[in-house]
NUPA-501389 format. One line per 4 residues: number of its first residue (from 1); their letters; for each residue x, y, z of N, C-alpha, C. Coordinates in nm, 4 decimals, always signed. Example, Ala and Ser with C-alpha at 12.3 -4.5 7.8 and 13.67 -1.06 7.14 Angstrom:
BEGIN
1) as) +1.3190,-0.5690,+0.7800,+1.2300,-0.4500,+0.7800,+1.3200,-0.3300,+0.7800 ~ +1.2850,-0.2250,+0.7080,+1.3670,-0.1060,+0.7140,+1.2900,+0.0030,+0.7870
# end
This chain:
BEGIN
1) mskk) -1.6798,+2.2655,+1.7026,-1.6857,+2.1332,+1.6458,-1.5653,+2.1147,+1.5536 ~ -1.5014,+1.9981,+1.5621,-1.3847,+1.9743,+1.4784,-1.4271,+1.9221,+1.3421 ~ -1.3494,+1.9600,+1.2438,-1.3755,+1.9187,+1.1071,-1.3180,+1.7798,+1.0856 ~ -1.3938,+1.6911,+1.0232,-1.3460,+1.5554,+0.9963,-1.2508,+1.5602,+0.8763
5) vspp) -1.1311,+1.5074,+0.8972,-1.0308,+1.5057,+0.7920,-1.0368,+1.3710,+0.7215 ~ -1.0509,+1.3754,+0.5892,-1.0569,+1.2497,+0.5146,-0.9152,+1.1992,+0.4889 ~ -0.9002,+1.0665,+0.4841,-0.7671,+1.0098,+0.4591,-0.7203,+1.0452,+0.3178 ~ -0.5893,+1.0479,+0.2971,-0.5391,+1.0793,+0.1633,-0.5829,+0.9739,+0.0620
9) dvsk) -0.5970,+1.0172,-0.0621,-0.6408,+0.9284,-0.1695,-0.5198,+0.8556,-0.2285 ~ -0.4989,+0.7318,-0.1859,-0.3818,+0.6558,-0.2318,-0.3936,+0.6141,-0.3784 ~ -0.5127,+0.6228,-0.4352,-0.5264,+0.5862,-0.5767,-0.4561,+0.6881,-0.6666 ~ -0.4219,+0.8040,-0.6113,-0.3533,+0.9089,-0.6876,-0.2009,+0.8969,-0.6796
13) vsds) -0.1516,+0.7966,-0.6079,-0.0071,+0.7760,-0.5935,+0.0431,+0.6979,-0.7156 ~ +0.1449,+0.7520,-0.7811,+0.1995,+0.6866,-0.9016,+0.2851,+0.5661,-0.8638 ~ +0.3150,+0.4836,-0.9622,+0.4010,+0.3668,-0.9389,+0.5374,+0.4090,-0.8842 ~ +0.5935,+0.5145,-0.9389,+0.7237,+0.5634,-0.8917,+0.7146,+0.6126,-0.7476
17) ewei) +0.6061,+0.6785,-0.7159,+0.5870,+0.7266,-0.5782,+0.5721,+0.6093,-0.4812 ~ +0.5105,+0.4987,-0.5268,+0.5014,+0.3789,-0.4410,+0.6407,+0.3265,-0.4100 ~ +0.7318,+0.3337,-0.5054,+0.8693,+0.2902,-0.4799,+0.9315,+0.3721,-0.3669 ~ +0.9069,+0.5014,-0.3687,+0.9556,+0.5909,-0.2627,+0.8925,+0.5502,-0.1293
21) mhvl) +0.7618,+0.5208,-0.1317,+0.6921,+0.4838,-0.0087,+0.7503,+0.3577,+0.0529 ~ +0.7863,+0.2608,-0.0291,+0.8442,+0.1367,+0.0241,+0.9735,+0.1656,+0.0998 ~ +1.0536,+0.2561,+0.0468,+1.1773,+0.2946,+0.1156,+1.1442,+0.3604,+0.2495 ~ +1.0484,+0.4513,+0.2483,+1.0132,+0.5216,+0.3724,+0.9493,+0.4280,+0.4743
25) wdrg) +0.8684,+0.3343,+0.4290,+0.8107,+0.2377,+0.5236,+0.9204,+0.1508,+0.5847 ~ +1.0180,+0.1143,+0.5040,+1.1298,+0.0343,+0.5563,+1.2138,+0.1127,+0.6563 ~ +1.2384,+0.2393,+0.6278,+1.3274,+0.3200,+0.7101,+1.2554,+0.3956,+0.8223 ~ +1.1305,+0.4282,+0.7999,+1.0566,+0.5076,+0.8986,+1.0735,+0.6570,+0.8780
29) iapa) +1.1957,+0.7005,+0.8593,+1.2280,+0.8406,+0.8334,+1.3599,+0.8420,+0.7573 ~ +1.3709,+0.9324,+0.6581,+1.4938,+0.9365,+0.5786,+1.5065,+1.0689,+0.5060 ~ +1.6296,+1.1173,+0.4923,+1.6520,+1.2332,+0.4055,+1.6437,+1.1894,+0.2596 ~ +1.6259,+1.2830,+0.1693,+1.6151,+1.2507,+0.0270,+1.7378,+1.1744,-0.0220
33) savc) +1.8558,+1.2085,+0.0285,+1.9787,+1.1404,-0.0157,+1.9741,+0.9912,+0.0166 ~ +1.9199,+0.9541,+0.1323,+1.9099,+0.8126,+0.1691,+1.8071,+0.7409,+0.0819 ~ +1.6998,+0.8111,+0.0463,+1.6003,+0.7521,-0.0441,+1.6654,+0.7260,-0.1795 ~ +1.7424,+0.8239,-0.2287,+1.8153,+0.8067,-0.3562,+1.9068,+0.6854,-0.3496
37) dsla) +1.9835,+0.6755,-0.2419,+2.0776,+0.5638,-0.2267,+2.0051,+0.4297,-0.2267 ~ +1.8902,+0.4240,-0.1606,+1.8136,+0.2989,-0.1527,+1.7609,+0.2537,-0.2883 ~ +1.7344,+0.3501,-0.3756,+1.6744,+0.3177,-0.5051,+1.7759,+0.3119,-0.6186 ~ +1.9004,+0.3467,-0.5889,+2.0029,+0.3602,-0.6933,+2.0263,+0.2319,-0.7722
41) erfs) +2.0211,+0.1171,-0.7082,+2.0476,-0.0093,-0.7782,+1.9386,-0.0446,-0.8793 ~ +1.8145,-0.0064,-0.8486,+1.7026,-0.0453,-0.9361,+1.6628,+0.0615,-1.0367 ~ +1.6905,+0.1875,-1.0045,+1.6467,+0.2974,-1.0906,+1.7617,+0.3942,-1.1136 ~ +1.7608,+0.4576,-1.2274,+1.8644,+0.5566,-1.2557,+1.8073,+0.6979,-1.2386
45) wspk) +1.7293,+0.7155,-1.1330,+1.6692,+0.8454,-1.1076,+1.7737,+0.9406,-1.0521 ~ +1.7675,+1.0647,-1.0973,+1.8562,+1.1671,-1.0423,+1.8022,+1.2097,-0.9059 ~ +1.8864,+1.2704,-0.8233,+1.8375,+1.3218,-0.6949,+1.7208,+1.4208,-0.7124 ~ +1.7266,+1.4990,-0.8201,+1.6180,+1.5951,-0.8464,+1.4850,+1.5221,-0.8699
49) tvrt) +1.4903,+1.4104,-0.9424,+1.3694,+1.3312,-0.9685,+1.3119,+1.2769,-0.8377 ~ +1.3981,+1.2220,-0.7529,+1.3527,+1.1686,-0.6239,+1.2906,+1.2806,-0.5413 ~ +1.3522,+1.3971,-0.5397,+1.2971,+1.5101,-0.4635,+1.1614,+1.5549,-0.5196 ~ +1.1452,+1.5447,-0.6510,+1.0158,+1.5771,-0.7130,+0.9085,+1.4795,-0.6655
53) flar) +0.9413,+1.3493,-0.6648,+0.8456,+1.2495,-0.6158,+0.8116,+1.2750,-0.4688 ~ +0.9128,+1.3059,-0.3894,+0.8890,+1.3341,-0.2471,+0.7992,+1.4560,-0.2307 ~ +0.8229,+1.5600,-0.3087,+0.7404,+1.6813,-0.3011,+0.5947,+1.6510,-0.3370 ~ +0.5745,+1.5671,-0.4365,+0.4374,+1.5290,-0.4751,+0.3690,+1.4510,-0.3627
57) lvqk) +0.4444,+1.3619,-0.2989,+0.3881,+1.2843,-0.1877,+0.3531,+1.3752,-0.0696 ~ +0.4329,+1.4775,-0.0473,+0.4031,+1.5752,+0.0581,+0.2755,+1.6503,+0.0223 ~ +0.2616,+1.6936,-0.1037,+0.1413,+1.7650,-0.1487,+0.0162,+1.6796,-0.1319 ~ +0.0309,+1.5497,-0.1497,-0.0826,+1.4573,-0.1392,-0.1106,+1.4155,+0.0052
61) sivg) -0.0339,+1.4685,+0.0998,-0.0465,+1.4359,+0.2434,-0.0196,+1.2881,+0.2714 ~ +0.0665,+1.2289,+0.1911,+0.1060,+1.0899,+0.2088,+0.2360,+1.0845,+0.2896 ~ +0.3185,+1.1880,+0.2728,+0.4485,+1.1985,+0.3378,+0.4581,+1.3339,+0.4070 ~ +0.5230,+1.3350,+0.5221,+0.5476,+1.4588,+0.5940,+0.6963,+1.4901,+0.5970
65) iilk) +0.7286,+1.6116,+0.6385,+0.8680,+1.6557,+0.6472,+0.9001,+1.6900,+0.7916 ~ +1.0151,+1.6414,+0.8366,+1.0676,+1.6761,+0.9688,+1.2059,+1.7360,+0.9458 ~ +1.2259,+1.8575,+0.9944,+1.3564,+1.9217,+0.9820,+1.4462,+1.8709,+1.0935 ~ +1.5586,+1.8106,+1.0544,+1.6505,+1.7499,+1.1501,+1.7924,+1.7897,+1.1111
69) dgin) +1.8601,+1.8594,+1.1993,+1.9962,+1.9075,+1.1709,+2.0013,+1.9901,+1.0431 ~ +1.8984,+2.0683,+1.0190,+1.8940,+2.1547,+0.9017,+1.8645,+2.0832,+0.7713 ~ +1.8295,+1.9557,+0.7779,+1.8019,+1.8757,+0.6570,+1.6593,+1.8223,+0.6652 ~ +1.5876,+1.8317,+0.5532,+1.4532,+1.7733,+0.5468,+1.4629,+1.6217,+0.5509
73) hyvp) +1.3902,+1.5634,+0.6446,+1.3757,+1.4181,+0.6526,+1.2288,+1.3877,+0.6239 ~ +1.2066,+1.2833,+0.5486,+1.0710,+1.2489,+0.5056,+1.0208,+1.1296,+0.5855 ~ +0.8944,+1.1374,+0.6221,+0.8330,+1.0345,+0.7052,+0.6951,+1.0002,+0.6480 ~ +0.6625,+0.8716,+0.6397,+0.5296,+0.8353,+0.5877,+0.4202,+0.8782,+0.6860
77) lide) +0.3144,+0.9352,+0.6328,+0.2006,+0.9760,+0.7147,+0.0904,+0.8719,+0.7132 ~ +0.1063,+0.7710,+0.6307,+0.0093,+0.6614,+0.6243,+0.0845,+0.5310,+0.6479 ~ +0.0172,+0.4372,+0.7122,+0.0763,+0.3062,+0.7365,+0.0633,+0.2195,+0.6114 ~ +0.1566,+0.1284,+0.5968,+0.1642,+0.0458,+0.4763,+0.0407,-0.0417,+0.4563
81) kpak) +0.0006,-0.1142,+0.5583,-0.1103,-0.2096,+0.5418,-0.2414,-0.1404,+0.5030 ~ -0.2843,-0.0345,+0.5747,-0.4087,+0.0323,+0.5324,-0.3978,+0.0973,+0.3943 ~ -0.2772,+0.1458,+0.3601,-0.2586,+0.2065,+0.2281,-0.2766,+0.1021,+0.1182 ~ -0.2156,-0.0135,+0.1370,-0.2280,-0.1207,+0.0380,-0.3716,-0.1726,+0.0305
85) salg) -0.4372,-0.1772,+0.1442,-0.5759,-0.2221,+0.1472,-0.6653,-0.1238,+0.0700 ~ -0.6454,+0.0047,+0.0931,-0.7245,+0.1068,+0.0228,-0.6963,+0.1030,-0.1270 ~ -0.5705,+0.0835,-0.1630,-0.5350,+0.0763,-0.3044,-0.5983,-0.0475,-0.3685 ~ -0.5980,-0.1581,-0.2961,-0.6603,-0.2805,-0.3468,-0.8094,-0.2614,-0.3699
89) rsfl) -0.8765,-0.1953,-0.2744,-1.0207,-0.1689,-0.2912,-1.0457,-0.0789,-0.4116 ~ -0.9601,+0.0220,-0.4296,-0.9742,+0.1130,-0.5428,-0.9565,+0.0379,-0.6751 ~ -0.8541,-0.0464,-0.6812,-0.8283,-0.1272,-0.8003,-0.9470,-0.2187,-0.8290 ~ -0.9943,-0.2870,-0.7258,-1.1059,-0.3794,-0.7407,-1.2300,-0.3077,-0.7930
93) qkff) -1.2589,-0.1896,-0.7387,-1.3752,-0.1129,-0.7817,-1.3589,-0.0630,-0.9246 ~ -1.2407,-0.0107,-0.9542,-1.2165,+0.0498,-1.0851,-1.2219,-0.0523,-1.1985 ~ -1.1620,-0.1677,-1.1783,-1.1481,-0.2630,-1.2880,-1.2455,-0.3802,-1.2850 ~ -1.3051,-0.4080,-1.1681,-1.3925,-0.5246,-1.1583,-1.5265,-0.4915,-1.0929
97) ggal) -1.5599,-0.3630,-1.0869,-1.6878,-0.3224,-1.0299,-1.7059,-0.3672,-0.8862 ~ -1.5953,-0.3889,-0.8170,-1.6010,-0.4296,-0.6770,-1.6211,-0.5790,-0.6564 ~ -1.6239,-0.6562,-0.7648,-1.6515,-0.7998,-0.7552,-1.5212,-0.8794,-0.7412 ~ -1.4903,-0.9187,-0.6183,-1.3682,-0.9938,-0.5911,-1.3624,-1.1271,-0.6652
101) psmi) -1.4715,-1.2059,-0.6699,-1.4645,-1.3329,-0.7444,-1.4292,-1.3124,-0.8924 ~ -1.4794,-1.2052,-0.9526,-1.4468,-1.1769,-1.0934,-1.2989,-1.1482,-1.1105 ~ -1.2414,-1.0724,-1.0170,-1.1004,-1.0403,-1.0255,-1.0148,-1.1667,-1.0114 ~ -1.0471,-1.2463,-0.9114,-0.9694,-1.3686,-0.8886,-0.9813,-1.4622,-1.0083
105) anfl) -1.1029,-1.4791,-1.0611,-1.1225,-1.5650,-1.1783,-1.0422,-1.5131,-1.2970 ~ -1.0384,-1.3829,-1.3145,-0.9617,-1.3229,-1.4234,-0.8140,-1.3573,-1.4114 ~ -0.7582,-1.3406,-1.2921,-0.6170,-1.3698,-1.2731,-0.5872,-1.5195,-1.2844 ~ -0.6749,-1.6016,-1.2316,-0.6525,-1.7461,-1.2400,-0.6573,-1.7955,-1.3841
109) ndek) -0.7429,-1.7357,-1.4646,-0.7555,-1.7774,-1.6048,-0.6426,-1.7241,-1.6919 ~ -0.5897,-1.6071,-1.6584,-0.4904,-1.5429,-1.7440,-0.3459,-1.5654,-1.7018 ~ -0.3233,-1.5990,-1.5791,-0.1871,-1.6104,-1.5285,-0.1459,-1.7559,-1.5149 ~ -0.0166,-1.7780,-1.5266,+0.0369,-1.9113,-1.4996,+0.0460,-1.9239,-1.3487
113) itte) -0.0172,-2.0252,-1.2958,-0.0189,-2.0443,-1.1512,+0.0214,-2.1885,-1.1212 ~ +0.1037,-2.2059,-1.0228,+0.1515,-2.3400,-0.9881,+0.0517,-2.4075,-0.8947 ~ +0.0634,-2.5370,-0.8815,-0.0241,-2.6094,-0.7892,+0.0026,-2.5648,-0.6454 ~ +0.1283,-2.5289,-0.6151,+0.1616,-2.4801,-0.4805,+0.0914,-2.3468,-0.4529
117) elar) +0.0894,-2.2586,-0.5534,+0.0213,-2.1302,-0.5377,-0.1295,-2.1497,-0.5220 ~ -0.1847,-2.2424,-0.5986,-0.3277,-2.2724,-0.5846,-0.3586,-2.3267,-0.4452 ~ -0.2704,-2.4138,-0.3949,-0.2904,-2.4689,-0.2603,-0.2847,-2.3576,-0.1565 ~ -0.1914,-2.2656,-0.1710,-0.1794,-2.1538,-0.0760,-0.3033,-2.0648,-0.0816
121) lqev) -0.3515,-2.0397,-0.2020,-0.4729,-1.9597,-0.2185,-0.5921,-2.0290,-0.1515 ~ -0.6012,-2.1589,-0.1683,-0.7091,-2.2355,-0.1043,-0.6991,-2.2263,+0.0476 ~ -0.5768,-2.2327,+0.1008,-0.5570,-2.2186,+0.2464,-0.6068,-2.0836,+0.2953 ~ -0.5741,-1.9790,+0.2212,-0.6166,-1.8441,+0.2597,-0.7688,-1.8342,+0.2584
125) ieqr) -0.8300,-1.8905,+0.1561,-0.9768,-1.8879,+0.1459,-1.0398,-1.9654,+0.2616 ~ -0.9876,-2.0839,+0.2906,-1.0414,-2.1659,+0.4002,-1.0233,-2.0965,+0.5355 ~ -0.9092,-2.0323,+0.5556,-0.8856,-1.9607,+0.6811,-0.9849,-1.8460,+0.6969 ~ -1.0067,-1.7718,+0.5893,-1.1014,-1.6595,+0.5948,-1.2434,-1.7100,+0.6161
129) rsei) -1.2801,-1.8215,+0.5503,-1.4133,-1.8797,+0.5682,-1.4347,-1.9173,+0.7155 ~ -1.3333,-1.9792,+0.7743,-1.3405,-2.0190,+0.9149,-1.3567,-1.8976,+1.0058 ~ -1.2815,-1.7913,+0.9779,-1.2935,-1.6684,+1.0582,-1.4338,-1.6105,+1.0503 ~ -1.4903,-1.6085,+0.9295,-1.6261,-1.5545,+0.9099,-1.7283,-1.6406,+0.9829
133) entk) -1.7161,-1.7723,+0.9703,-1.8110,-1.8632,+1.0356,-1.8019,-1.8513,+1.1872 ~ -1.6822,-1.8347,+1.2402,-1.6652,-1.8214,+1.3859,-1.7248,-1.6927,+1.4403 ~ -1.7278,-1.5872,+1.3612,-1.7879,-1.4630,+1.4080,-1.9402,-1.4669,+1.4011 ~ -1.9950,-1.5583,+1.3197,-2.1406,-1.5699,+1.3067,-2.2028,-1.6603,+1.4128
137) kpkp) -2.1226,-1.7462,+1.4748,-2.1767,-1.8406,+1.5737,-2.2237,-1.7659,+1.6973 ~ -2.3428,-1.8012,+1.7466,-2.3902,-1.7352,+1.8696,-2.3054,-1.7776,+1.9887 ~ -2.2839,-1.6858,+2.0779,-2.2053,-1.7144,+2.1995,-2.2930,-1.7905,+2.2973 ~ -2.2384,-1.8918,+2.3621,-2.3180,-1.9692,+2.4594,-2.3544,-1.8837,+2.5810
141) nk) -2.4725,-1.9102,+2.6348,-2.5162,-1.8387,+2.7557,-2.4424,-1.8937,+2.8770 ~ -2.4137,-1.8044,+2.9704,-2.3444,-1.8476,+3.0935,-2.4403,-1.8576,+3.2075
# end
């Protein structure tokens, strides 16, 4: 019988490590030097710092290593969308007890939001409502 492997815990990924992940998701695979180059404009991290972040991501099973031409190349082991979704669920649970309406109300009350942003949010809500209602409708008999 095979052992079920649980997905990596993305809630343990630091903000700096997320920056590394964005580079890897954009590139697909990259040596540490390319990751450094990609982040050089925004951060003054040394190559050693970037390699430390990469090593931590490897330990967390978030990133894998592929040896190519004698150089370690790093590749994301998790896809961006499910990772962000899992992180969002973790955030929602940790800070709002899993209550999405409470989180949204908190942000709407505390943040400056434009009428255009409110309209876009309403569109997203209406689209999701429609999707939910369409899945609940009974299928006609043939």
